SELO-447431 format. One line per 10 residues: their letters; for each residue y, x, z of C-alpha. Coordinates in pm, whole numbers, plus 32768, in hexadecimal, padded with zeros to 4 digits. Layout:
BEGIN
A> Y/X/Z | ...
//
This chain:
BEGIN
MNFSEKEQSY> 70DF/7F1E/7B3A | 70F9/803A/7C1F | 7267/803B/7C5E | 7274/815F/7D48 | 7222/8237/7C22 | 7358/81FE/7B8E | 749F/82D5/7B7C | 75D1/82A8/7C43 | 7647/8227/7B1E | 7571/8110/7ACC
FWNCWKFSSK> 7616/8076/7BE5 | 778F/80C6/7B73 | 772B/8054/7A4F | 7720/7EE6/7ADA | 7874/7EAD/7B20 | 797F/7E52/79FE | 7AD7/7E81/7A53 | 7C1C/7DCF/7981 | 7D89/7DE3/79B0 | 7E65/7CBB/7909
NGQQSWEFIL> 7FE6/7D03/7927 | 7F9C/7DD3/7A59 | 7E97/7D04/7AF7 | 7D62/7DA3/7B60 | 7C06/7D22/7B77 | 7A8B/7D84/7BBE | 7979/7CAA/7B3C | 7812/7CE2/7B83 | 772E/7D0F/7A49 | 75E5/7CAC/7A90
PEALIGIIED> 74BF/7DC3/7A02 | 7404/7D8F/791A | 72CC/7DA3/79D3 | 734A/7C72/7ABA | 73A5/7B72/79A0 | 72BA/7A52/79D3 | 7279/7ABD/7B49 | 73A0/7AB5/7BDE | 743A/793F/7B70 | 74D5/78D1/7C96
ESDWQQPEGK> 7542/79A7/7E0E | 7410/795C/7EC1 | 7348/7A00/7DE1 | 73BD/7B31/7E4C | 7295/7B08/7F61 | 718B/7B32/7E43 | 70E3/7C97/7E56 | 718A/7D10/7D07 | 72F1/7C95/7D9E | 72BD/7D20/7EF5
AFLEAFDKAF> 7256/7E93/7E44 | 736B/7E94/7D67 | 744C/7E68/7EA0 | 73D1/7F3F/7F6C | 73F3/8067/7E3B | 7534/7FDB/7DF8 | 75AC/8015/7F4C | 753C/818A/7F6D | 760B/819A/7E1A | 7735/818B/7ECC
IFDKKVNPNS> 76F9/8250/801E | 7802/8356/8042 | 7864/8468/8140 | 798C/8441/81DB | 7969/8598/8286 | 79B3/8642/8131 | 7AEE/856E/8111 | 7B05/83FE/817C | 7BDC/83C6/804A | 7B37/8320/7F02
ADRVFRYIRN> 7B97/83E7/7DB0 | 7B66/82BB/7CEF | 7A34/8325/7C53 | 7995/81CE/7BEA | 7AE8/8173/7B47 | 7B0F/82E3/7A88 | 798C/82BF/7A10 | 79BB/8184/797D | 7AE7/81DD/78CB | 7A69/82F9/7875
KQVGEPKIET> 791B/823E/77B8 | 7A49/814F/770A | 7B1D/8251/7674 | 7A6E/83A2/7669 | 7AB7/84FC/76E8 | 7C1D/8587/76CC | 7C75/8664/75EC | 7CA2/87B7/76B3 | 7D24/8900/7631 | 7C8A/8A37/7698
GDPTASLKEK> 7D87/8B21/776E | 7DAD/8CA3/771F | 7D66/8D22/7881 | 7E6E/8E38/7841 | 7F8C/8D64/77D7 | 80B8/8D59/7890 | 8100/8C67/7999 | 81E0/8B83/7897 | 80B1/8B5A/77BE | 7FBA/8B0C/78B8
TRTGLLNGFS> 8097/89E9/78F9 | 80C6/896A/77DA | 7F42/8987/779F | 7F30/88A4/78CD | 8024/87AD/789E | 7FA2/8778/7743 | 7E3C/8736/77E8 | 7ECD/8678/7923 | 7F5A/8581/783A | 7E2B/8595/773B
FYETLQEPDG> 7D5E/8531/786C | 7E49/844F/7910 | 7E7E/838E/77DC | 7CF7/8347/77DA | 7D50/8274/7924 | 7E6C/8186/7884 | 7E1C/8037/7876 | 7E5D/7F82/76FF | 7F77/7EF5/779F | 8010/801A/77EA
NWAGDYGGPL> 8005/803C/798B | 7F1F/8135/7A6F | 7E08/807F/7B45 | 7D92/811D/7C81 | 7D1D/8116/7DE7 | 7E13/80AF/7EE6 | 7D3B/8085/7FD5 | 7D58/8156/812F | 7DAA/8025/8246 | 7C43/7FB8/82D1
FLIPGLVIAS> 7CD2/7E61/8385 | 7D04/7DB3/8228 | 7BAE/7D76/8192 | 7B30/7CD8/82FB | 7C71/7BF6/82E5 | 7C00/7B81/81AE | 7A87/7B5B/8200 | 7AD7/7A9A/8336 | 7BC7/79CB/8234 | 7A83/7977/817C
HITETPFEIP> 79CB/7937/8286 | 7A89/7839/833D | 7AA9/7780/81AF | 7961/77A2/817C | 79AF/7877/805E | 7897/79B1/8056 | 78EA/7AB8/7F35 | 77BD/7B1F/7E54 | 76C8/7BCE/7EFD | 76CE/7D1F/7E2A
MQVLMKRNLW> 7854/7CFF/7E8B | 77B5/7CCA/7FF7 | 770E/7DD5/7FEB | 77F1/7ECC/7F92 | 78E1/7E43/8087 | 77D5/7EBA/81AC | 77C8/800A/8114 | 7933/806F/80F6 | 7907/7FEF/827A | 780B/80C8/82CF
NHQNEDGGWG> 7868/81E3/81EE | 79DC/8233/82EA | 7927/81D5/8442 | 796C/82EA/8516 | 788F/839F/85AC | 78E9/832F/8704 | 7877/81D6/865D | 79C8/814B/865D | 7AC6/8121/852D | 7C43/8150/8521
LHIEGHSTMF> 7D71/80A7/848B | 7D48/8185/836D | 7C33/8240/82AA | 7CB8/8399/8356 | 7D11/82FC/84A1 | 7C49/830D/860B | 7B9B/81FB/8671 | 7C6C/80E9/870E | 7C0E/7F70/8793 | 7CC0/7EBB/8683
GTVMQYVTLR> 7BFF/7F91/8584 | 7AC0/7F7B/85FE | 7AA2/7DF1/8685 | 7AFD/7D8B/853C | 7A28/7E67/845F | 7903/7DEA/8575 | 795B/7CA5/8523 | 7960/7CBA/83D2 | 77FA/7D5D/83B3 | 778A/7C4A/849C
ILGEDLTNPD> 7816/7B42/83AA | 7769/7C2C/8272 | 760C/7BE2/8321 | 75D4/7D22/83E3 | 756B/7D0D/8556 | 7525/7DD8/868F | 73BD/7E7A/8612 | 749D/7F4E/852A | 74DE/806A/8622 | 763A/80BE/8562
LKRAQDWILK> 76A0/7F43/85C9 | 7615/7F8E/8710 | 7704/80DD/874D | 7835/8013/86CA | 7806/7F11/87F9 | 77B1/8034/8916 | 78F8/80BD/8894 | 79A5/7F68/88D6 | 790E/7F19/8A14 | 7969/8085/8A96
NGGAIKIPQW> 7AB2/8031/8A26 | 7B0E/7F0E/8AD7 | 7A78/7E17/89DA | 7B44/7D17/88E3 | 7C0C/7C7F/89ED | 7CCE/7DFE/89B4 | 7D0C/7DB3/883D | 7E6C/7DDD/8800 | 7F47/7C76/876B | 7EDB/7C8D/85F6
GKFYLSVLNV> 7D6C/7C7B/869C | 7DAF/7B7F/878D | 7E14/7AA3/866E | 7CE6/7ACE/857A | 7BFD/7A9B/8683 | 7C90/796F/8710 | 7C5F/78E1/858D | 7B01/7960/8573 | 7AF2/789A/86E2 | 7A72/79DF/87A0
YDWKGNDALL> 7BA7/79FE/8868 | 7C61/78CE/8915 | 7DBD/7884/8877 | 7E19/786E/89F4 | 7E18/79D2/89D4 | 7F35/7A09/88F9 | 8092/7A10/8911 | 8123/78BE/88B2 | 8147/78E3/870A | 823B/77D8/86F6
PEMWKFPKWL> 8285/770C/8592 | 83A5/7675/8650 | 8453/77C2/860C | 8497/7780/84C9 | 8570/7660/852F | 8640/771C/8618 | 8799/775A/85CC | 87DD/7852/84C1 | 88CF/7925/8557 | 87D7/797A/8668
PFHPGKYWCH> 8787/7B16/8642 | 861D/7AC0/8654 | 85D8/79B0/8593 | 84CB/79F9/848F | 8583/79DD/836F | 8613/7B0D/83BA | 84EE/7C02/8411 | 847D/7CCE/830F | 83D8/7C54/820D | 8254/7CB9/820E
NRMIFLPMSY> 82B5/7C3F/83AC | 832A/7AF9/834B | 8220/7AAD/8259 | 810B/7B1B/832C | 81C4/7A65/845D | 81C5/7900/8384 | 8078/78AD/8345 | 801D/7951/84C8 | 8119/7848/8523 | 8056/7720/8473
CFGKKVNAEL> 7F0F/77AF/84F5 | 7F60/779C/8652 | 8021/7644/861E | 7F06/759A/85A7 | 7E0F/76A2/868F | 7D42/76CD/8579 | 7BCA/775D/85BC | 7A90/7767/84FF | 7988/766C/8542 | 78EF/76EA/86A1
TPFIHELRKE> 77A8/771D/8636 | 7665/7814/86C0 | 76F6/7939/860B | 7858/78F6/86BD | 779E/7914/87EF | 76E4/7A0A/87CC | 7802/7AE8/8782 | 7892/7A7B/88CA | 7784/7B04/8968 | 77B3/7C26/888F
LYTSDYDSIN> 7920/7C8E/88D1 | 7973/7C83/8A3A | 7907/7D4E/8B85 | 792A/7BE4/8C3E | 78AF/7A97/8BC9 | 797C/79F1/8B05 | 79B5/78C1/8BBB | 7A3A/797C/8CCE | 7B29/7A4D/8C34 | 7CA7/7A26/8CB8
WKKARREACE> 7D70/79E1/8B77 | 7E85/79E8/8BC9 | 7E72/7B32/8C82 | 7DCD/7BA1/8B38 | 7F0B/7B72/8A7C | 7FA1/7CB5/8AFC | 7E73/7D99/8AEC | 7E37/7E72/89D7 | 7D83/7FD2/89C7 | 7E5B/80D2/89EC
IDIFHPVNKW> 7DB0/81A1/88E7 | 7E6F/80A3/87ED | 7FAA/80B5/8863 | 8086/8183/874C | 81BA/808A/87AD | 81D3/7FF2/8914 | 824B/7EC2/8979 | 83A3/7ED3/89F4 | 8404/7DED/8B0D | 84E0/7CEC/8A8C
YHRLSNITNG> 83A1/7C6E/8981 | 8304/7C19/8ABE | 8431/7B63/8B4A | 8441/7ABF/8A15 | 82D8/7A6E/89F1 | 82EA/79D3/8B47 | 83E9/78B6/8AB6 | 82F8/7869/8978 | 81BA/7862/8A64 | 826A/7752/8B6A
YERIYSKRFR> 82D3/7694/8A3C | 818F/768E/89C9 | 80FF/75EF/8AD2 | 8211/74CF/8AA6 | 825F/74D8/8935 | 830B/73CF/8883 | 81FA/7304/87AC | 8325/7279/86A8 | 83AF/73D7/86C6 | 828A/7472/8671
RKALNYVEDY> 81FE/7382/8547 | 8377/73B9/84C3 | 834C/7545/84D1 | 8218/752A/8421 | 8260/745A/8336 | 835C/7565/82DA | 8267/768C/82D9 | 8152/75F4/81F5 | 8263/75A3/8108 | 8300/7707/80FD
IDHEDIHTRY> 817A/778E/8112 | 8155/76B9/7FBB | 828D/7735/7F27 | 822E/78A7/7F86 | 80E8/7876/7EC9 | 8182/77D1/7DAA | 828E/78E3/7D8B | 819F/79FC/7D8C | 8085/7967/7CC2 | 7F9C/795C/7DE3
INIGPVNQAI> 7FB7/7AC6/7E06 | 80A6/7ACB/7F53 | 8153/7BEA/7FB4 | 8029/7CC4/803F | 7ED7/7C98/80C8 | 7ECD/7C19/820F | 7FD9/7AEB/81BE | 7EC0/7AA1/80A5 | 7DA7/7A88/8190 | 7E80/79BC/8275
NSICVWHNHG> 7F19/78F1/8192 | 7DD2/789C/8108 | 7D5D/7821/824A | 7E8B/775B/825F | 7E62/76C1/80FE | 7CF4/765C/8117 | 7D5E/75A6/8284 | 7E98/74FA/81F8 | 7DF7/74BC/80A1 | 7CA0/74A9/80A8
KDSEQFQNHV> 7B7E/7597/8034 | 7B97/74CB/7ED9 | 7CF5/74DA/7EBA | 7D92/7575/7D96 | 7E70/765D/7E76 | 7D54/7714/7F2F | 7C88/7738/7DEC | 7DB2/77CD/7D81 | 7DB4/78CF/7EA0 | 7C32/7902/7E6F
KRWQDYLWIA> 7C73/7995/7CFE | 7DB1/7A6B/7D92 | 7C6D/7B21/7E91 | 7C1A/7BE3/7D79 | 7D76/7C85/7D34 | 7D39/7D37/7E82 | 7BEA/7D9E/7E7C | 7B8C/7EF7/7DE1 | 7A61/7F9E/7D93 | 7A3B/813C/7DD2
EDGAKMGGYN> 7914/8226/7E1C | 7936/81C4/7F97 | 7910/8062/7F4C | 79D9/7F23/7F3A | 7B3A/7F16/7FE5 | 7C82/7E12/800F | 7DAD/7ED3/7FA1 | 7EDB/7F20/8043 | 7F97/7E1E/7F1C | 7F0E/7D8D/7DF6
GSQLWDTAFA> 7F34/7EF4/7D63 | 8054/7FF5/7D45 | 804D/7FC9/7BB7 | 81DF/7FEB/7B7C | 821D/80F0/7C6C | 8117/81A9/7BCE | 8162/818C/7A70 | 82EB/81AA/7A95 | 82AE/82F9/7B2D | 8187/8377/7A35
GQALLEADME> 82B2/82FB/7927 | 83B5/83CD/79C1 | 82BF/84FF/79D6 | 825A/84F2/7865 | 83C2/84E0/7826 | 841D/862B/78C9 | 832E/86DA/783B | 8390/8681/76F5 | 8258/8615/7666 | 82A3/84A8/7601
SDFVEMAEKI> 8254/8500/749B | 80DD/859D/74F7 | 807C/8476/75A3 | 814A/836D/74EB | 804C/8244/7534 | 8050/8293/7675 | 81D9/829B/76AF | 81E1/815E/75F4 | 8103/8091/76C8 | 81AF/8114/77D9
YHFMDITQID> 82FF/8091/7770 | 8241/7F69/7713 | 81C6/7F27/7873 | 831D/7F4A/7908 | 83B6/7E2A/77FC | 8281/7D21/7869 | 82E0/7D90/79E9 | 840E/7D3B/79DA | 842A/7C1E/7AF8 | 8470/7AD1/7A30
RDPVEHKKYW> 84E6/79D4/7B27 | 8579/796C/7C67 | 84D0/78CB/7DA2 | 8505/7767/7D8E | 85FD/76DA/7EA3 | 8600/7865/7EF8 | 86E4/784C/8014 | 8665/772C/80D8 | 852B/7829/80C8 | 85EC/7940/814D
RDTTLGCWPF> 85C1/79FE/7FF2 | 86B9/7AB5/7EFB | 86C2/7AA0/7D92 | 85C8/7B97/7CD6 | 8616/7B3E/7B4D | 8624/7C77/7AAD | 85BE/7D6E/7BD0 | 845F/7DFE/7BB3 | 835B/7DEB/7CC3 | 8248/7F05/7D58
STIDHAWAVT> 812A/7E6D/7C8B | 812A/7D4B/7BA2 | 820C/7C60/7ADB | 8141/7B2A/7BBD | 8179/7BBA/7CFB | 8309/7BB6/7CDE | 835E/7C4A/7E00 | 84A8/7D51/7DAD | 84A8/7E6E/7E36 | 85CF/7F64/7E61
DCTSEGMKTA> 851F/8080/7E0F | 8421/7FDE/7CE3 | 8565/7F52/7C79 | 85FF/8085/7C39 | 84C0/8159/7BAE | 849D/8063/7AAE | 85F4/8046/7A3E | 8618/81C8/7A3A | 84C1/81D6/7968 | 8558/80A7/787F
LLYNNKEHIQ> 86A6/815E/7854 | 85DD/82A8/77F4 | 851B/821C/7731 | 8626/817C/7659 | 86FF/82AB/760F | 85BC/832C/756E | 85D8/8295/73E8 | 8455/8312/738E | 83BA/8218/7493 | 8344/80E2/73F2
KQNHIALERL> 83E7/7FD0/74AB | 8350/7E48/7486 | 8438/7DCD/7567 | 85AA/7EA3/75C2 | 8601/7E94/7756 | 8768/7E8A/76C2 | 8894/7E5A/779E | 8887/7CF7/77E9 | 8734/7D0F/787F | 87C4/7E1F/796C
KPAIDWLLFM> 88CD/7DB6/79EE | 8850/7CA7/7AEB | 8782/7DD1/7B7D | 88F0/7E94/7BCE | 8982/7D5B/7C57 | 884A/7D55/7D52 | 885C/7EC6/7DA2 | 89B0/7EC0/7DDC | 898D/7D7E/7EBF | 885F/7E21/7F87
QNNDGGWASY> 8916/7F56/7FEA | 894E/7F3B/8160 | 8A89/7F75/8234 | 89FA/80C7/8294 | 89F4/8132/811D | 8894/813E/80E8 | 879D/8044/807C | 866F/7FB2/8105 | 851D/7F41/805B | 84F4/7DAB/7FDA
EKQRAPKWIE> 8643/7D1C/8096 | 877A/7D97/815D | 877B/7DB4/82A1 | 8797/7C51/8336 | 87A5/7C9E/84A5 | 8801/7DB7/857C | 871C/7EE1/85C6 | 8706/7E5A/8744 | 8607/7D68/86E4 | 850C/7E64/86AE
ALNPAMLFEN> 8504/7E60/880E | 8429/7D06/87C8 | 8330/7DBB/86FD | 81BE/7D2E/87BD | 80C8/7DE9/86BA | 8096/7F4E/876E | 800B/7FBF/8610 | 814D/8001/857A | 829A/8048/858B | 8416/7FBE/84CC
IMTEVTYTEC> 834F/7E61/8490 | 8433/7D66/8523 | 856A/7D87/8416 | 85B4/7E63/82F8 | 8647/7FAC/8315 | 86B7/8092/8232 | 85F7/81A7/81BC | 8626/8306/8119 | 8549/82C6/7FF8 | 85B9/815E/7F8D
SSATMQGLKE> 873B/81E6/7FA2 | 86D8/8304/7ECC | 863C/8247/7DC6 | 873E/813B/7D7A | 884F/8245/7D7C | 8788/830E/7C8A | 8740/81E4/7BBB | 88AD/8164/7BE7 | 8933/82D5/7B69 | 8831/82A1/7A28
FAKNHNYRKT> 88DF/811F/79DF | 8A4E/81CF/79F3 | 8A07/82DA/7904 | 898A/81FA/7813 | 8A68/80A9/7853 | 8BE1/805D/78D0 | 8B80/7F1B/7991 | 8BCE/7F3F/7ADC | 8C3C/80BF/7ADE | 8D46/80B7/7BFD
DIERALERGG> 8C58/7FE3/7CD0 | 8B1B/80E0/7C8D | 8C01/8209/7CDB | 8C66/8171/7E2A | 8AF1/8132/7E8F | 8A98/8281/7E47 | 8B85/8318/7F09 | 8B40/8245/802F | 89A8/8287/7FF6 | 89F3/83F0/7FFF
KFLESKQDAD> 8A7A/83D7/8140 | 8965/8305/81B8 | 8884/841B/8142 | 892F/853C/8206 | 8929/844B/835A | 87BE/842C/8315 | 8766/85B4/82F4 | 86D4/8664/8419 | 8769/8799/84BD | 863A/8845/8429
GSWYGCWGVC> 86C0/87EE/82E4 | 85A1/86E8/829A | 8576/859F/8257 | 8476/8487/82E6 | 8394/83F6/81CD | 839E/82A7/823F | 828E/825C/810E | 81CF/8398/80B6 | 812F/84D4/818B | 826D/8515/81FB
YTYGTWFGIE> 835E/860A/8215 | 8306/86BA/80D7 | 8337/854F/803A | 8489/84EF/80D1 | 850E/8643/809F | 84BF/861E/7F28 | 859C/84D1/7F43 | 868B/852E/8006 | 86F3/8682/7F50 | 86F1/859D/7E14
GLLCAGQEGY> 87CF/846A/7EAB | 88CC/8569/7EFB | 88D8/85F2/7D96 | 88F0/84AD/7D08 | 8A27/8470/7E0C | 8AC8/85BD/7D96 | 8A70/86D1/7E66 | 8A6B/8830/7DD5 | 88EE/88E8/7DAE | 8894/89CB/7E73
ENENPAKVIR> 8972/8AEA/7DF4 | 8AC0/8A44/7DE7 | 8A9A/8968/7F1D | 8B99/88AA/7FE4 | 8BC3/8966/8147 | 8B0F/8864/81D9 | 89D7/8916/812A | 8903/87EA/816B | 8849/880F/8039 | 882B/8986/8077
KACEFLLSKQ> 878B/8948/81F2 | 8692/8837/814B | 8625/897E/8047 | 85FD/8A6A/8155 | 8528/895A/8243 | 844B/892D/8101 | 8410/8A7C/80AB | 83B5/8AF1/8221 | 82B0/89E4/8211 | 820D/8AA2/80F1
RADGSWGESF> 80CC/8B44/8126 | 806D/8C87/80BE | 7F84/8C0D/7F78 | 80E3/8B68/7EF1 | 806D/8A15/7F80 | 80FA/890D/8079 | 8028/8853/8143 | 806A/8721/820C | 7F77/8625/82F6 | 7FCF/8510/8308
ESCVQHKYIE> 8010/8538/8491 | 8136/8591/842C | 81A7/840D/83E8 | 8127/83AC/855C | 81A6/84D4/861F | 82FF/84C3/8573 | 82D5/865E/853C | 8256/8733/841F | 80E6/877E/8470 | 802B/884E/8373
HEDGQIINTA> 7EE4/87EB/82B7 | 7DD0/88B0/82D6 | 7DE9/88EE/8161 | 7EE9/8927/8055 | 7F1F/87B2/7F94 | 7F95/87A9/7E22 | 8041/8655/7E8C | 8112/870C/7FAF | 8137/8832/7EB4 | 81C4/8786/7D80
WALLALMKAN> 82E5/86C7/7E5B | 832C/87EC/7F1D | 8384/88A3/7DA0 | 840E/878E/7D0F | 852B/878C/7E3B | 8553/88F6/7E15 | 8538/88F3/7C94 | 8672/87C7/7C92 | 8754/8884/7DA0 | 872B/89AB/7CA9
HPNKEAIEKG> 8694/8AB3/7DBD | 86C6/8BFD/7D56 | 8585/8C5A/7DED | 849A/8C4D/7CD2 | 8364/8D4A/7D5A | 8322/8C1F/7E20 | 8337/8B13/7D2B | 825A/8BCD/7C5B | 8151/8BFE/7D87 | 8174/8A75/7DAA
IAFILTRQEN> 813D/8A55/7C5C | 8019/8B59/7C0D | 7F65/8AAD/7D62 | 7F87/8953/7C89 | 7ED1/89E9/7B73 | 7DC8/8A6D/7C2F | 7D69/890F/7CAF | 7D60/8881/7B5A | 7C15/8828/7AF9 | 7B92/885A/799E
NGDFPQEGIS> 7BB9/8704/78FA | 7CFF/86F9/794A | 7D14/8640/7AC1 | 7D38/86BB/7BEF | 7C7E/8671/7D50 | 7CBF/857D/7E5C | 7D2D/861C/7F8C | 7DBC/8581/80B5 | 7E47/844E/80D5 | 7FC5/8416/804A
GVFNGNCMET> 8051/82D1/808E | 80DB/8221/81B7 | 817B/80EF/8261 | 820F/809B/83BB | 81E5/820F/8474 | 8070/81E6/849B | 7FAC/8149/838F | 7F39/823E/824D | 7EDF/81B5/80FB | 7E68/8239/7FBB
YTSYRNVFPL> 7F02/8293/7E65 | 7E05/8339/7D9A | 7F0A/8326/7C5D | 7FC0/8428/7D3E | 7F0F/8541/7D20 | 7F1E/852D/7B98 | 8094/84E3/7B8D | 8164/859F/7C44 | 8090/86F1/7C0A | 80D3/86B7/7AAE
WAMARYYKHY> 822A/8674/7AD0 | 82A5/87BE/7BCE | 81E1/8878/7AC1 | 82B3/87C6/7982 | 8408/880F/7A65 | 8393/895C/7AA5 | 8342/899B/790C | 847C/88EF/78C3 | 8577/89AC/7974 | 84F3/8AF1/7A4D
AV> 83E8/8B5E/795F | 844C/8CA1/7878
//
């Protein structure tokens, strides 16, 4: 068969997507033409297999110069084949803006319903960071657990698609080239079979050598290369497992780190303590020759600890980190074998308990990959523990038109579904989309966390029973804003008696969530993400990563605080449980939000791009705290200043457009084009504040309507998610949910 003549859709049809209780999985389906020819992995070397793979690869070529963000075309194509076209109403071009908005809402929800999974959630591309798939590929190489050949082809294709013109790769898909990004992609491509006969790989090597070689990779990169055995462990600052046995009162005890940092340091400390690395093969020798500007055996590894490429540095290393690392490095030369063995026993036990609680998903993609290496090393390749990890690799992988990638989490299922549910209710269209509404409630029901971590105090965890996660019940890490949005959505739907509910999320199920949210309020009145602040803010001075900010301890966020306040407020409308405590928490939360407002009236967004996102949450939270809207506000004029800030950023076409550089530079940076998501966030904020400038709001709504496509969908535009100030993430659901939510609020409260 001549595969080169096949349409792109032929190769997209080779993938089957499924979701069970939110757990996502992509499965390669062998096309009929290859059945009986490809029976094991070696058969791909046959002429028919090679011809298929070549055409398969070409079907996923993607031009990042048009837009680095995929539009989830593969997933949406597959869903369209399964459920058919949405029911579309043809609007009257002469109709009023109100009627056009109603038509847009009906078409938008009709389209979005076609993407809803049978279990009620919405799946989507949660990619963006480029350093995630390398960690997983390194784990697969070390453990000799290769991915199937078609997946390898698309992993490589994704990396080639996102190579920058200078030959390098960035920290994320819209970022400039960095040593960390380029070395990690280079090594991944080499593991997956590419070599320097490929001119694009040679361009990458040239970039690395021109910028000082892999010796200048930041700390996370030094760790990954050490595990791979192409960087000496002596070139790392000591990652002492003994730190877990330090006195608990120490402010820099790793148990007090922000949980994502803590759960990455945990397996890193195992690897460092055991000096885990790949077998020294001819391939590893080749990498050692290719990545450095001098002979590998002549490198001064002690000096290399302080080497880093200037272009990578977002958060410079503080002198206090260097002073502490001098002590830990000194200890590493004389460490007690008995103490290390005791510490490593605790680390091994801790990793196993975390695996069991999260059902081997782990908190995120980085520690999933490193935990896999640790479990393989500790329990063996054939162990049940390691095989459970390998099964969960699938949860993080996503197929899109730009290839195969690893998500920044195992999805954003609960988060996206809760917002979709609230948008549908604000449009008063739950009766138009009854099945969609019932499935949303069902997903809120089945995703409420059903367990606490075993021995949670021993392993630095809090209770989680009754809370909600960001993604799935299996993941089971409770998050403040996700718990609040999940609870808020459940409460709103509880008041819709015509919506059938298989299991009612009643008061007794919500009490643990309320108790946890009230417990989670910090001394400054705000809320952090997963846990209360456990260490003073000054330990951020010990941040060694260079790539990210605010990773050492939990910090209080505008968005988490606002979302929690909204959830508490909605609960208090419906139930009397701990009403006085909730009122006190809302008052303290309001003062916190006022303290976080910048002089220009805005709030910095820590989890979305950026000031439009943060300011939306800031306004919503202050209104929950009892502040009046724009016209009746107190003398502080906090909300008025916020609205004036937003209006000052509206573009001539009625839109708002903000670049991810706002997050990096901590100031508002215009995107080159208006963005429907930024526009929706700004409009939601202005309308919630009851701003009287209807002309500005109508211009924004009209802009959104001009971007809506004929089938009710919206285009994928610039990247919209962020974490730790410097790394961006794609949320493909945002382009649907937030424009519809803004249209719903306009239709219900502003349109005449």
